[in-house]
C-alpha positions as CSV (number, residue, x, y, z in Angstrom):
1,M,0.1,-0.1,-0.1
2,K,2.7,2.4,0.8
3,R,4.6,1.6,-2.6
4,I,1.4,2.4,-4.3
5,L,0.8,5.7,-2.5
6,T,4.5,6.8,-3.3
7,L,4.0,5.7,-6.9
8,T,0.8,7.8,-7.0
9,I,2.4,10.9,-5.6
10,L,5.3,10.6,-8.0
11,T,2.9,10.4,-10.9
12,L,1.1,13.6,-9.8
13,I,4.5,15.4,-9.6
14,S,5.4,14.4,-13.0
15,L,2.2,15.9,-14.3
16,V,3.4,19.4,-12.9
17,P,3.8,21.6,-16.0
18,S,7.5,22.6,-16.8
19,V,7.8,26.4,-16.3
20,M,10.7,28.5,-15.5
21,G,10.9,28.8,-11.7
22,T,11.5,32.2,-10.1
23,E,14.3,30.8,-8.1
24,I,17.1,28.5,-8.8
25,G,16.2,25.0,-7.8
26,D,12.6,25.6,-8.3
27,I,12.5,23.2,-11.5
28,N,8.7,22.6,-11.4
29,G,7.9,26.1,-11.0
30,D,5.4,25.8,-8.1
31,G,7.0,28.5,-5.9
32,S,8.9,26.5,-3.6
33,I,12.1,24.2,-3.6
34,D,11.7,20.8,-2.2
35,I,12.0,17.1,-3.0
36,A,9.3,17.5,-5.7
37,D,11.8,19.4,-7.8
38,V,14.5,16.6,-7.5
39,V,11.8,14.2,-8.8
40,Y,10.7,16.5,-11.6
41,L,14.3,17.1,-12.8
42,F,14.9,13.3,-12.7
43,K,11.9,12.7,-14.8
44,H,12.2,15.8,-17.0
45,R,15.7,16.8,-18.3
46,N,14.2,19.2,-21.2
47,V,14.0,22.1,-18.8
48,P,16.0,25.3,-19.9
49,I,19.7,24.9,-19.3
50,E,19.7,27.8,-16.9
51,D,17.2,26.0,-14.5
52,G,18.5,22.5,-15.0
53,D,22.2,22.7,-15.1
54,L,22.8,23.2,-11.6
55,N,26.2,22.0,-11.3
56,C,27.2,24.2,-14.4
57,D,28.9,21.6,-16.4
58,N,26.9,22.8,-19.6
59,S,24.6,19.7,-19.7
60,I,21.4,18.5,-17.8
61,D,22.0,14.8,-16.5
62,I,21.8,12.6,-13.4
63,A,24.6,14.7,-12.0
64,D,22.3,17.8,-11.7
65,V,19.4,15.6,-10.0
66,V,22.1,14.5,-7.4
67,Y,23.4,18.1,-7.0
68,L,19.8,19.4,-6.3
69,F,19.0,16.5,-3.9
70,K,22.2,17.5,-2.0
71,N,21.5,21.2,-2.0
72,Y,17.8,21.9,-2.2
73,D,17.6,22.7,1.5
74,K,20.2,25.3,1.1
75,Y,18.7,26.8,-2.0
76,R,15.4,27.6,-0.2
77,E,17.0,29.3,2.7
78,P,16.5,33.1,2.6
79,V,20.3,33.8,2.8
80,I,22.4,31.5,0.5
81,F,25.9,32.9,0.1
82,A,26.3,35.8,2.4
83,K,27.9,35.1,5.8
84,N,27.7,38.2,7.6
85,F,23.9,38.6,8.2
86,Q,20.9,36.5,8.9
87,L,17.4,37.0,7.6
88,D,14.0,35.3,8.3
89,P,11.2,36.6,6.2
90,H,7.6,36.2,7.3
91,W,6.2,38.8,5.0
92,D,2.8,36.9,5.0
93,E,2.4,37.5,8.6
94,G,3.7,41.2,8.2
95,Y,7.2,41.1,9.3
96,C,10.8,40.2,8.6
97,Y,13.4,39.2,11.2
98,V,17.1,40.4,10.5
99,V,20.4,39.9,12.5
100,D,23.1,42.3,11.3
101,S,26.9,41.7,11.1
102,K,27.4,42.6,14.7
103,G,24.4,40.4,16.0
104,H,22.0,43.3,16.4
105,K,18.5,42.0,16.0
106,F,15.7,43.7,14.2
107,V,12.1,42.9,13.6
108,L,10.9,44.9,10.4
109,V,7.1,45.2,10.6
110,N,4.6,46.3,8.3
111,E,2.6,49.3,9.6
112,N,-0.6,47.5,10.5
113,A,0.8,44.1,11.6
114,T,1.7,43.0,15.1
115,A,5.3,42.5,15.9
116,P,6.5,39.1,17.3
117,N,8.1,39.2,20.8
118,I,11.8,38.4,20.0
119,Q,14.1,39.0,23.1
120,G,16.6,41.7,22.3
121,A,15.2,42.7,19.0
122,K,14.5,46.2,18.0
123,I,11.2,46.7,16.1
124,L,11.1,49.1,13.2
125,R,8.0,49.8,11.0
126,V,8.6,49.4,7.4
127,P,9.0,51.0,5.1
128,V,11.5,52.7,7.4
129,K,11.1,56.6,7.0
130,S,14.5,57.8,7.9
131,I,17.9,56.1,7.2
132,D,21.3,57.3,7.4
133,T,24.4,55.5,6.0
134,I,28.1,56.0,5.8
135,F,28.9,53.7,2.8
136,Y,27.6,53.1,-0.5
137,C,26.9,49.5,-0.2
138,P,24.4,48.1,0.6
139,I,21.8,50.7,1.2
140,V,22.4,53.3,-1.4
141,S,23.6,50.7,-4.1
142,T,20.4,48.8,-3.5
143,A,18.4,51.9,-3.9
144,D,20.3,52.5,-7.2
145,I,19.7,49.0,-8.5
146,L,15.9,48.9,-7.6
147,N,15.7,52.7,-8.9
148,D,12.4,53.2,-6.8
149,S,11.7,56.7,-5.5
150,S,10.2,55.3,-2.2
151,C,13.6,53.7,-1.5
152,Y,15.4,57.0,-2.1
153,D,12.7,59.0,-0.2
154,S,13.8,57.1,3.1
155,I,17.5,57.9,2.7
156,K,18.1,61.1,4.6
157,G,21.8,61.2,5.4
158,V,24.9,59.9,3.6
159,S,28.7,60.5,3.6
160,S,29.9,62.8,1.2
161,S,31.8,60.2,-1.0
162,V,28.5,58.5,-1.5
163,L,26.8,61.5,-3.1
164,K,29.0,61.6,-6.1
165,Y,28.2,57.8,-6.9
166,S,24.4,58.2,-6.9
167,P,23.1,60.6,-9.4
168,E,19.5,60.6,-7.6
169,L,21.0,61.1,-4.3
170,S,23.2,63.9,-5.5
171,K,20.2,65.5,-7.1
172,R,18.2,65.3,-3.7
173,Y,21.1,66.6,-1.9
174,N,21.1,69.8,-4.2
175,E,17.4,69.9,-3.4
176,G,18.1,69.9,0.4
177,K,16.2,66.5,0.6
178,V,19.5,64.6,1.7
179,A,22.2,65.8,4.3
180,N,26.0,65.2,4.2
181,I,26.6,63.4,7.4
182,G,30.5,63.4,7.1
183,T,32.9,60.9,5.6
184,S,33.5,57.1,5.9
185,S,35.8,57.9,8.8
186,T,34.5,60.9,10.5
187,M,30.9,61.6,11.4
188,K,29.0,65.0,11.8
189,Y,26.7,63.9,14.7
190,D,24.7,67.2,14.8
191,V,23.8,66.7,11.3
192,V,22.7,63.0,12.0
193,I,20.6,64.2,14.8
194,N,18.8,66.6,12.5
195,T,17.8,63.9,10.1
196,S,16.0,62.2,13.0
197,P,17.1,58.7,11.7
198,D,15.2,55.6,12.6
199,I,18.6,53.8,11.9
200,V,22.0,54.4,10.8
201,V,23.9,51.8,8.9
202,L,27.6,51.4,9.4
203,G,30.3,49.3,8.0
204,A,33.1,47.3,9.4
205,W,35.8,49.7,9.9
206,S,37.3,50.4,13.4
207,Q,36.2,54.0,13.2
208,H,32.8,52.8,12.7
209,D,32.9,51.2,16.1
210,E,33.6,54.6,17.6
211,M,30.6,55.9,15.7
212,E,28.4,53.3,17.0
213,T,29.3,53.9,20.6
214,K,28.7,57.6,20.2
215,L,25.4,57.0,18.3
216,N,24.3,54.7,21.1
217,E,24.9,57.3,23.6
218,L,22.8,59.6,21.6
219,G,19.9,57.1,21.6
220,I,20.2,56.3,17.8
221,T,19.7,53.0,16.5
222,V,22.7,51.4,14.6
223,S,23.0,48.5,12.4
224,R,26.3,47.1,11.0
225,A,26.6,45.7,7.6
226,F,30.0,44.0,6.6
227,A,29.0,44.0,3.0
228,Y,32.6,44.0,1.9
229,D,33.8,40.9,3.9
230,G,31.9,38.1,2.4
231,P,33.7,35.1,0.9
232,T,31.9,35.1,-2.4
233,F,30.7,37.5,-5.1
234,L,27.3,36.3,-5.0
235,G,27.2,36.8,-1.1
236,K,28.1,40.6,-1.8
237,I,25.2,40.8,-4.1
238,E,23.0,39.0,-1.7
239,W,23.1,42.1,0.7
240,T,20.6,43.7,-1.4
241,K,18.0,41.6,0.4
242,Y,19.2,43.1,3.7
243,A,18.8,46.6,2.4
244,A,15.6,46.0,0.7
245,A,14.1,44.6,3.7
246,L,14.1,47.9,5.4
247,W,11.7,49.1,2.6
248,G,9.2,46.2,3.0
249,K,7.9,43.0,1.1
250,T,7.7,44.7,-2.4
251,A,11.3,46.0,-2.4
252,Y,12.4,42.7,-0.7
253,D,10.8,40.6,-3.5
254,K,12.4,42.9,-6.2
255,A,15.8,42.6,-4.5
256,N,15.5,38.8,-4.4
257,D,14.7,38.7,-8.2
258,Y,17.7,40.7,-8.9
259,F,19.8,38.4,-6.8
260,Q,18.5,35.4,-8.6
261,T,19.1,36.9,-12.2
262,S,22.6,37.7,-11.0
263,W,23.1,34.2,-9.7
264,K,21.9,32.8,-13.2
265,K,24.3,35.1,-15.0
266,K,27.2,33.9,-12.8
267,N,26.3,30.4,-13.7
268,K,26.0,31.2,-17.4
269,L,29.7,32.7,-17.2
270,V,30.8,29.5,-15.4
271,R,29.3,27.4,-18.2
272,I,31.0,29.5,-20.9
273,T,34.4,29.4,-19.2
274,R,34.3,25.6,-18.5
275,N,35.2,25.2,-22.1
276,A,38.6,26.6,-21.5
277,K,41.5,24.5,-22.7
278,E,43.8,26.0,-20.2
279,Y,43.9,27.5,-17.0
280,P,45.9,30.8,-17.1
281,K,47.9,32.0,-14.0
282,V,46.3,35.1,-12.7
283,V,47.3,37.8,-10.3
284,N,44.9,40.3,-8.8
285,F,46.3,42.9,-6.5
286,W,45.7,46.4,-5.2
287,K,48.5,49.1,-5.2
288,Y,47.9,52.7,-4.0
289,S,51.2,54.4,-5.2
290,D,54.4,53.6,-6.7
291,T,56.1,53.0,-3.2
292,S,53.1,51.4,-1.5
293,T,53.1,47.6,-0.5
294,P,50.9,45.4,-2.7
295,Y,47.8,44.0,-1.3
296,I,46.7,40.7,-2.7
297,P,43.2,38.9,-2.1
298,E,43.6,35.7,0.2
299,A,42.5,32.3,-1.5
300,Q,38.9,32.4,0.0
301,N,38.4,36.2,-1.0
302,Y,35.5,36.8,-3.5
303,Y,38.0,38.2,-6.1
304,S,40.1,34.9,-5.9
305,K,36.9,32.9,-6.1
306,L,35.8,34.7,-9.2
307,I,39.0,33.9,-10.9
308,N,39.0,30.4,-10.0
309,N,35.2,29.9,-10.9
310,F,36.0,31.1,-14.5
311,R,38.8,28.7,-14.9
312,G,41.8,30.9,-13.9
313,D,44.4,29.6,-11.5
314,Y,44.8,32.5,-8.9
315,A,48.5,32.8,-8.1
316,F,48.1,33.1,-4.4
317,N,45.7,30.2,-3.7
318,D,48.2,29.0,-1.1
319,L,47.3,32.0,1.2
320,P,44.1,31.1,3.1
321,G,41.6,33.5,4.3
322,T,38.7,35.8,3.1
323,G,40.5,39.1,3.4
324,S,43.5,40.9,1.8
325,E,46.9,41.0,3.1
326,K,50.2,42.8,2.5
327,I,52.8,40.7,0.5
328,D,56.5,41.2,0.4
329,T,57.7,42.6,-2.9
330,E,60.0,39.7,-3.6
331,T,57.2,37.2,-3.4
332,F,54.9,39.2,-5.4
333,M,57.4,40.0,-8.2
334,E,58.3,36.4,-8.4
335,R,54.7,35.3,-9.1
336,A,53.3,38.5,-10.7
337,S,56.0,39.0,-13.3
338,N,55.5,35.6,-14.8
339,A,51.6,35.4,-14.6
340,D,49.4,35.1,-17.6
341,V,47.0,37.7,-16.4
342,V,47.6,40.7,-14.2
343,I,44.6,42.7,-12.7
344,L,45.6,45.7,-10.8
345,R,42.9,47.5,-8.7
346,Q,43.6,51.2,-8.3
347,C,42.0,54.7,-7.7
348,K,43.5,56.7,-10.8
349,D,42.5,57.2,-14.4
350,I,44.8,55.0,-16.1
351,K,44.1,54.2,-19.9
352,T,47.4,53.3,-21.4
353,K,50.6,51.5,-20.6
354,Q,52.4,54.9,-20.5
355,D,49.9,56.0,-18.0
356,L,50.6,53.1,-15.8
357,L,54.4,53.5,-16.0
358,N,53.9,57.3,-15.2
359,R,51.8,56.4,-12.2
360,Y,54.2,53.5,-11.0
361,P,57.7,54.5,-12.5
362,N,59.7,52.1,-10.4
363,S,57.2,49.2,-10.3
364,G,58.8,47.1,-13.0
365,F,55.4,46.4,-14.7
366,E,57.1,46.9,-18.0
367,N,58.9,43.6,-17.5
368,F,55.8,41.6,-16.6
369,K,54.7,38.9,-19.1
370,A,51.1,40.0,-19.0
371,Y,52.4,43.6,-19.8
372,K,54.2,42.5,-23.0
373,T,51.6,40.0,-24.1
374,G,48.5,42.5,-23.7
375,R,47.0,40.8,-20.7
376,F,47.6,43.6,-18.2
377,Y,44.3,45.0,-16.9
378,V,43.7,48.0,-14.8
379,S,40.7,49.0,-12.9
380,K,38.8,52.3,-13.4
381,P,38.8,54.5,-10.4
382,D,35.3,53.7,-9.2
383,Y,35.3,49.9,-10.0
384,Y,34.3,49.1,-6.4
385,I,31.1,51.3,-6.7
386,W,30.1,49.3,-9.8
387,E,30.9,46.0,-8.1
388,A,28.0,46.9,-6.0
389,K,25.8,48.8,-8.6
390,D,26.4,46.5,-11.6
391,P,27.7,43.3,-10.1
392,I,26.7,41.2,-13.3
393,G,28.6,43.6,-15.4
394,T,31.7,43.1,-13.2
395,M,31.4,39.3,-13.2
396,E,31.4,39.6,-17.0
397,D,34.6,41.6,-16.8
398,Y,36.4,39.0,-14.9
399,A,35.3,36.0,-17.1
400,K,36.5,38.1,-20.2
401,M,39.7,39.1,-18.5
402,V,40.6,35.4,-17.5
403,H,39.2,33.9,-20.9
404,P,38.9,36.5,-23.5
405,E,39.0,33.7,-26.4
406,L,35.6,32.5,-25.1
407,F,33.8,35.7,-25.9
408,P,32.8,37.1,-29.3
409,N,34.6,40.4,-28.6
410,G,37.1,39.0,-26.4
411,D,38.3,41.5,-23.7
412,N,37.7,44.6,-25.8
413,D,34.4,45.7,-24.3
414,L,35.1,45.6,-20.6
415,K,33.1,47.9,-18.5
416,Y,34.9,48.6,-15.3
417,Y,38.5,47.6,-16.3
418,V,40.9,48.7,-19.0
419,K,43.1,46.5,-21.1
420,L,46.2,48.4,-21.6
421,Q,47.6,49.0,-25.0
């Protein structure tokens, strides 16, 4: 009897129409991710490749069925890749529970809903009416991505550096609707007070610890968003959900859709680059000036993982960690000078090889293999803003820099990096 019942259930599952699910893993398109999707994929391999090729090997087969079986619990979690915040949406019940990067708890509640009793949690009504923030990401970047006036309406104070990167906020600043609350390291507390913030969102810097202490003394609610410290690029993109939750269910749903779109685009790039015949040795580093020490991403940093995901061989995979670290010049030069691809992140407007040598006259870059072969790339000054504002474009740049031969225009149409000629 049990076997007959099981077969009956499987038969019913097989009759579910094949439509594109809104989220990766929702193979049968029923709005949820569960064992039914595993069974459906087992029975139907003719689904679109962006839906069914979950292991990104450019085919849909039993390996994808197994992959989904092992991962469907993870796929249906509200936060999949980000490690520095927790989120538990209950929008149908009128609220969303959020824990930020410092463990601060918040219950974001619709205007007419009743807040659940969660010990130690701060209750905020959504959409939040007044938000101040010190960094571009994730609050302002999410507002720019969603491009919704109701999101911008809630942002009342930002740091001076943020204004130049958001045309809409810059316009509102000129109209007197947004205040300049200082810089990323120094806050104008009197201006913050005048904005009457419901919440001030800070980052991970040590100076922000001091800001939090002072704001707490002033009775102002603080949240900490370590959006730049995640181990994966998709995790960084996922911070849009955290920001959007402050604006309620509609904004949250839009942010989640954007995240899913970004995830699918990343998987498409993985499928393209898996056809590479070789794994080029790749160096990625930051160098402020000619005399400054190079900083390189550690092996579990999101830059390093992007390179490895796109069939590159990151030159410092032996240095564990998710952050960046200074590296002695001798070790750096030994690996970087012979690398196939070199990606320099910097803050000046460098467009040519001569510009590079003018900026770093004693670097020895002209002797690098990548410099000679035309595989030396330099970031545009505001690349880090576009990582948050257009993460899909940034991922495309990385795939093209690592394997230009796999794209129709090669590496000649990069958005946020420059191929030095």
